[in-house]
C-alpha positions in Angstrom: -107.2 -206.2 1.4 -107.2 -205.5 -2.0 -111.1 -203.7 -1.6 -109.8 -202.4 1.3 -109.0 -198.4 0.9 -105.9 -196.7 3.7 -107.4 -194.0 5.4 -104.7 -191.4 6.3 -105.6 -189.5 10.3 -105.7 -185.6 9.3 -103.8 -183.0 11.0 -106.2 -180.1 12.8 -104.6 -177.6 10.1 -106.0 -180.1 7.6 -109.5 -180.9 9.0 -112.1 -179.2 6.4 -114.6 -176.3 7.9 -117.3 -178.4 6.9 -118.6 -182.1 6.3 -118.8 -181.0 2.4 -116.2 -178.7 1.5 -116.1 -176.9 -2.1 -114.1 -175.0 -4.0 -115.9 -172.2 -2.1 -115.2 -173.3 1.3 -112.0 -171.4 1.7 -111.4 -172.9 5.3 -113.3 -170.1 6.4 -114.5 -172.0 9.9 -117.9 -171.5 9.9 -120.4 -174.0 7.5 -122.4 -172.5 5.4 -126.3 -173.2 5.2 -127.8 -176.0 3.4 -128.8 -174.9 -0.2 -132.7 -173.7 -0.5 -132.3 -172.6 3.3 -133.0 -168.7 4.0 -129.9 -166.9 5.4 -130.4 -163.4 7.1 -128.0 -160.9 5.2 -127.9 -157.5 4.7 -127.0 -155.5 1.4 -123.8 -153.4 1.6 -122.3 -150.6 -0.9 -118.3 -150.2 -0.8 -119.0 -146.4 -2.9 -122.3 -144.7 -3.8 -124.1 -146.1 -6.7 -121.6 -149.3 -6.8 -122.6 -152.9 -6.7 -124.3 -154.6 -3.8 -122.9 -157.1 -1.9 -124.1 -159.2 0.9 -122.7 -159.9 4.2 -123.9 -161.1 7.2 -125.1 -158.8 10.2 -123.4 -160.8 12.6 -126.4 -159.7 15.2 -126.5 -155.9 14.7 -130.1 -154.3 14.0 -128.6 -152.6 11.1 -130.9 -150.2 8.5 -130.4 -148.4 5.6 -128.0 -145.6 5.3 -125.7 -147.5 8.5 -122.2 -146.8 7.8 -120.2 -150.1 8.7 -116.9 -151.7 8.9 -116.9 -155.3 7.3 -114.4 -158.5 6.9 -113.2 -158.7 3.6 -110.6 -160.5 1.6 -108.7 -157.3 1.4 -108.6 -156.7 5.5 -111.4 -154.2 6.8 -113.2 -151.8 5.0 -115.3 -149.1 5.3 -119.4 -149.5 3.3 -122.6 -147.8 3.7 -126.1 -150.4 4.3 -128.8 -150.2 1.3 -131.6 -151.9 3.2 -132.7 -153.5 6.4 -131.3 -157.0 7.1 -133.8 -159.4 4.8 -133.5 -163.1 4.6 -132.6 -164.5 0.9 -131.7 -167.9 -0.4 -128.6 -169.8 0.2 -128.1 -170.8 -3.3 -128.0 -166.6 -4.0 -124.8 -165.8 -1.5 -121.6 -166.3 -2.2 -119.6 -168.5 -0.4 -117.9 -167.4 2.8 -120.2 -164.9 3.5 -117.8 -162.1 4.9 -119.3 -160.6 8.6 -120.3 -157.0 8.8 -117.2 -156.1 12.1 -119.4 -152.9 13.5 -120.8 -149.7 12.8 -118.9 -146.8 12.0 -117.4 -144.6 14.3 -116.8 -141.1 13.9 -112.9 -141.3 13.9 -113.8 -143.8 11.0 -115.4 -141.6 9.0 -112.9 -139.4 9.7 -110.0 -142.2 8.4 -112.1 -142.3 5.5 -111.8 -138.7 4.1 -108.5 -138.7 5.1 -108.3 -141.8 2.3 -110.3 -139.6 -0.4 -107.1 -136.6 0.0 -104.5 -139.3 -0.4 -106.0 -140.5 -3.2 -106.3 -137.8 -4.9 -102.8 -137.0 -4.7 -101.5 -140.7 -5.3 -103.3 -140.0 -8.4 -101.6 -137.1 -9.8 -98.1 -138.6 -8.9 -99.2 -141.8 -10.7 -100.0 -139.8 -13.9 -96.6 -138.0 -13.4 -95.2 -140.8 -13.6 -96.8 -142.2 -16.6 -96.0 -139.2 -18.5 -92.1 -139.0 -17.7 -91.8 -143.2 -18.6 -93.9 -142.8 -22.0 -96.4 -145.6 -20.9 -99.0 -146.3 -23.4 -101.9 -146.9 -20.4 -104.6 -144.1 -19.3 -105.0 -144.0 -15.5 -109.0 -144.1 -14.4 -108.5 -144.1 -10.4 -106.7 -144.7 -6.9 -108.3 -146.2 -4.9 -106.6 -146.7 -0.6 -107.3 -149.2 1.7 -109.1 -148.8 4.6 -106.1 -149.6 6.7 -103.8 -147.9 4.7 -102.3 -150.6 4.0 -101.9 -150.6 0.0 -103.2 -148.7 -2.8 -104.6 -150.0 -6.3 -104.5 -147.6 -9.3 -107.1 -148.6 -11.8 -105.8 -148.1 -15.2 -107.1 -149.3 -19.2 -104.3 -150.0 -21.8 -104.9 -151.7 -25.7 -102.4 -154.2 -25.0 -99.9 -155.4 -22.4 -98.0 -152.8 -20.5 -94.6 -153.3 -18.5 -95.4 -151.2 -15.4 -92.5 -152.8 -13.4 -90.3 -149.9 -12.9 -93.6 -147.6 -12.6 -94.7 -149.8 -9.7 -90.9 -149.4 -8.1 -90.9 -146.0 -8.4 -94.4 -145.4 -6.8 -93.2 -147.5 -3.9 -90.4 -145.7 -3.3 -92.4 -142.3 -3.0 -95.6 -143.1 -1.5 -93.7 -145.9 1.2 -96.8 -148.4 0.8 -97.9 -151.7 -1.2 -98.9 -150.8 -4.5 -101.1 -152.6 -6.8 -102.1 -152.0 -10.2 -105.2 -153.1 -12.2 -105.6 -153.1 -15.8 -109.8 -152.7 -16.3 -111.9 -152.5 -19.3 -113.5 -149.7 -21.2 -117.0 -150.1 -20.0 -115.7 -150.5 -16.3 -114.0 -147.3 -16.5 -116.8 -145.7 -17.7 -118.4 -147.0 -14.5 -115.7 -145.8 -12.4 -115.4 -142.5 -13.7 -119.1 -141.6 -14.5 -120.0 -138.8 -17.1 -123.3 -137.8 -18.9 -124.7 -140.2 -21.9 -126.2 -139.1 -25.4 -129.7 -138.7 -23.9 -127.9 -135.9 -21.2 -128.3 -138.1 -18.2 -125.7 -139.8 -16.2 -124.6 -143.1 -17.3 -126.9 -145.8 -16.2 -123.7 -148.0 -15.1 -122.6 -145.1 -12.7 -126.2 -144.5 -11.3 -127.9 -147.9 -10.6 -126.9 -150.5 -12.7 -124.2 -153.4 -10.5 -123.8 -155.5 -13.6 -123.0 -155.4 -17.3 -125.9 -157.1 -19.2 -124.5 -158.5 -22.6 -126.0 -156.3 -25.4 -125.5 -157.0 -29.3 -126.5 -155.9 -32.7 -129.5 -157.9 -32.7 -131.1 -155.9 -30.4 -130.6 -152.6 -32.4 -131.9 -154.7 -35.6 -135.3 -155.7 -33.8 -136.0 -152.6 -32.0 -135.6 -151.2 -35.5 -132.6 -148.9 -34.6 -130.6 -147.3 -36.8 -126.9 -149.4 -37.3 -124.8 -146.3 -37.4 -122.3 -147.1 -34.4 -122.3 -143.5 -33.6 -125.5 -143.3 -32.2 -125.7 -146.8 -30.6 -122.6 -146.8 -29.1 -122.0 -145.1 -25.4 -119.3 -142.9 -24.9 -117.2 -146.1 -23.9 -117.0 -147.0 -27.3 -119.7 -149.8 -27.1 -122.6 -150.6 -27.5 -125.5 -148.7 -25.2 -126.7 -150.4 -22.0 -130.6 -149.3 -22.4 -130.7 -151.7 -25.7 -131.5 -154.2 -23.3 -134.3 -152.5 -21.1 -136.9 -152.7 -23.4 -135.6 -156.2 -25.5 -138.2 -158.5 -24.1 -141.2 -156.3 -24.8 -140.1 -156.1 -28.7 -139.3 -159.9 -28.2 -142.9 -160.6 -26.9 -144.5 -158.5 -29.7 -142.6 -160.2 -32.5 -144.2 -163.4 -31.8 -147.3 -161.5 -32.9 -146.9 -160.0 -36.5 -145.5 -161.8 -39.2 -141.6 -161.8 -40.0 -140.4 -159.7 -43.1 -141.6 -160.9 -46.6 -144.1 -163.3 -45.6 -146.9 -163.7 -48.0 -150.8 -162.7 -46.6 -153.8 -161.7 -47.3 -155.7 -158.8 -46.9 -158.8 -157.2 -47.7 -157.2 -154.9 -50.3 -156.1 -158.3 -52.0 -152.8 -160.5 -51.2 -149.3 -159.3 -50.6 -145.9 -159.2 -49.9 -145.3 -157.9 -46.3 -142.5 -154.9 -46.7 -142.5 -153.0 -43.4 -143.3 -154.2 -40.0 -144.2 -151.9 -37.1 -144.0 -153.7 -33.3 -145.0 -151.2 -31.3 -148.4 -150.3 -33.8 -148.7 -153.8 -34.6 -149.4 -153.0 -38.3 -147.9 -154.3 -41.6 -147.2 -152.7 -44.9 -147.9 -154.9 -47.7 -146.8 -155.1 -51.0 -150.2 -155.8 -53.5 -149.7 -159.0 -55.6 -151.6 -157.6 -58.2 -150.4 -153.8 -58.1 -146.8 -154.1 -57.2 -146.5 -150.2 -56.9 -149.5 -150.1 -54.6 -148.7 -150.5 -50.7 -151.5 -150.6 -48.2 -151.2 -150.8 -44.2 -153.3 -152.6 -42.2 -153.3 -153.9 -38.7 -151.9 -157.5 -38.1 -155.6 -159.0 -36.8 -157.0 -157.7 -40.1 -154.9 -159.9 -42.4 -154.3 -163.8 -42.9 -150.7 -165.3 -42.7 -150.2 -167.1 -45.7 -146.6 -168.3 -45.8 -144.9 -166.7 -42.3 -141.5 -165.3 -43.4 -139.8 -165.4 -47.1 -140.2 -168.1 -49.4 -137.9 -171.3 -49.6 -137.3 -174.0 -52.4 -138.4 -176.4 -50.4 -141.9 -174.3 -49.9 -145.3 -175.5 -51.7 -147.1 -174.0 -54.2 -149.6 -171.5 -53.0 -152.8 -171.8 -54.5 -153.7 -168.5 -57.2 -157.4 -168.9 -55.8 -156.8 -169.1 -51.8 -157.7 -165.7 -50.3 -159.2 -166.4 -47.1 -160.0 -162.7 -46.6 -160.2 -160.7 -49.6 -162.3 -163.2 -51.9 -165.3 -162.2 -48.8 -167.5 -160.2 -49.9 -167.3 -156.6 -47.6 -171.0 -157.3 -46.2 -169.6 -160.4 -45.1 -166.4 -159.5 -43.4 -168.5 -156.9 -41.9 -170.8 -159.5 -39.9 -167.5 -161.8 -39.1 -166.0 -158.4 -37.4 -169.3 -157.9 -35.4 -169.5 -161.3 -34.2 -165.8 -161.4 -33.0 -166.5 -158.2 -31.0 -169.9 -158.6 -29.7 -169.4 -155.9 -27.2 -168.6 -153.3 -29.5 -172.2 -151.4 -30.8 -171.8 -151.3 -35.2 -173.8 -148.5 -36.1 -175.1 -149.4 -39.8 -175.6 -146.9 -42.2 -179.2 -146.6 -43.6 -180.0 -146.9 -46.7 -180.6 -143.7 -49.1 -183.9 -143.2 -50.1 -184.3 -142.3 -54.1 -185.3 -139.0 -54.8 -187.9 -137.8 -56.8 -186.1 -136.5 -59.9 -187.9 -133.2 -61.1 -188.8 -133.2 -65.2 -187.2 -129.9 -66.1 -186.4 -129.0 -69.9 -183.8 -128.3 -70.9 -182.8 -125.0 -71.7 -181.1 -123.9 -75.2 -177.5 -122.1 -74.4 -177.4 -118.9 -75.3 -175.5 -118.3 -78.0 -173.1 -115.2 -77.3 -171.0 -113.6 -79.8 -168.3 -115.7 -80.8 -170.3 -118.3 -81.2 -172.5 -116.3 -84.0 -168.9 -115.8 -85.2 -167.4 -119.3 -85.3 -170.5 -120.3 -87.4 -170.3 -117.7 -90.1 -170.6 -119.3 -93.5 -167.6 -119.7 -95.4 -166.7 -116.1 -97.6 -167.0 -113.9 -94.4 -170.4 -113.2 -94.5 -172.5 -112.3 -91.5 -175.4 -114.3 -91.0 -178.8 -112.3 -91.4 -180.5 -111.9 -88.1 -183.9 -113.3 -87.7 -186.2 -110.7 -87.7 -189.2 -110.6 -85.0 -192.4 -108.7 -85.9 -194.9 -108.3 -83.1 -198.8 -109.1 -84.1 -201.0 -106.3 -85.9 -202.7 -104.5 -82.5 -199.7 -105.0 -80.2 -196.8 -102.8 -80.0 -193.3 -103.4 -79.5 -192.1 -104.0 -75.7 -190.4 -100.9 -74.5 -188.2 -102.0 -72.3 -185.2 -104.7 -73.4 -184.9 -106.7 -70.4 -188.7 -107.4 -70.9 -188.3 -107.9 -74.9 -185.5 -110.7 -73.8 -187.6 -112.8 -71.2 -190.3 -113.0 -73.7 -188.7 -113.8 -76.6 -189.7 -117.1 -77.8 -187.4 -119.6 -78.8 -185.0 -120.2 -81.3 -182.9 -123.0 -83.5 -179.6 -122.3 -82.8 -177.5 -121.3 -86.3 -176.4 -124.7 -88.2 -179.4 -126.3 -87.6 -182.0 -124.9 -89.9 
């Protein structure tokens, strides 16, 4: 008897809906599919641009754009199909999987339009009551249940708000069940909508189903300005679009050295001061000339130490320079071997040109030069006299006379 367990029979109300009941099984009466097996579902949205939920098509041939009535935790609701019926893994489905009751009729569509008009009236009434009671809260929207059994008011507030008196006033005015829910600023932006700093509608309003976590580290990785006004959305939180390119930047970071890395370049060794991830290039401050900065591609450098120096790092040999120590001709040959498909056009050696022997002509002395070479005392130096040989006349033209003038030494070299 000590090792035996006493088993008490269960009543029909206590019998679970499946052999292995779990927390998600709320007595739905249906047995969930085993994990990993495909399940036929249809994607449904409660509002255009809203979050998509899986529903059981219940044997209906549904397609994108069909208006349907679904069974939800709040009762019957009106929705729009986003796709045809398809199969997904049972692990992706949240149990219990609700069913689509039927296709929406024309009367259902009229009821939906009437509820939208009632929502506008209830929204203005709630705003008026909030102002009368001086409550520190901002009303976002109002939603009627499809069957009109209750109405939900969504609001934002910095802290907790005592709205018990507000609920009583609204219930007496609208004669229905009232429910108030406090939401965050990001949910408010998704619900209300608007235009972002890019000039386009909010991503959360247009196509985002869930809010992805965004951190300031993403802005640092993408080399963006850390000014909160430039990287924050209208809701006051970091922009959701920072998440879009984060994976691409993380992949590019694996191929470039870190900031303050010690590298060797064709111009010499130096420290990395700036990294351009998209161009895959780095800016290096040379070791021998700290005032000189050079830009090189990542494939043209050799990383000696990746990252900032630590106290435990071993010293670096002063003569260790795998790239700059090689002559330019050797580096050129290595590039050709590394890229055999690229044709390198080698420059032909320039043939030496035979130099012509040209007699140096003395520089003509101008008036100022003669004046500077005057002897001390202010006396002019006598000009050399030219005499024509006997039997020859003096040239008639002055230009011919200058052309056939014999060379003479400049003053001062006598």
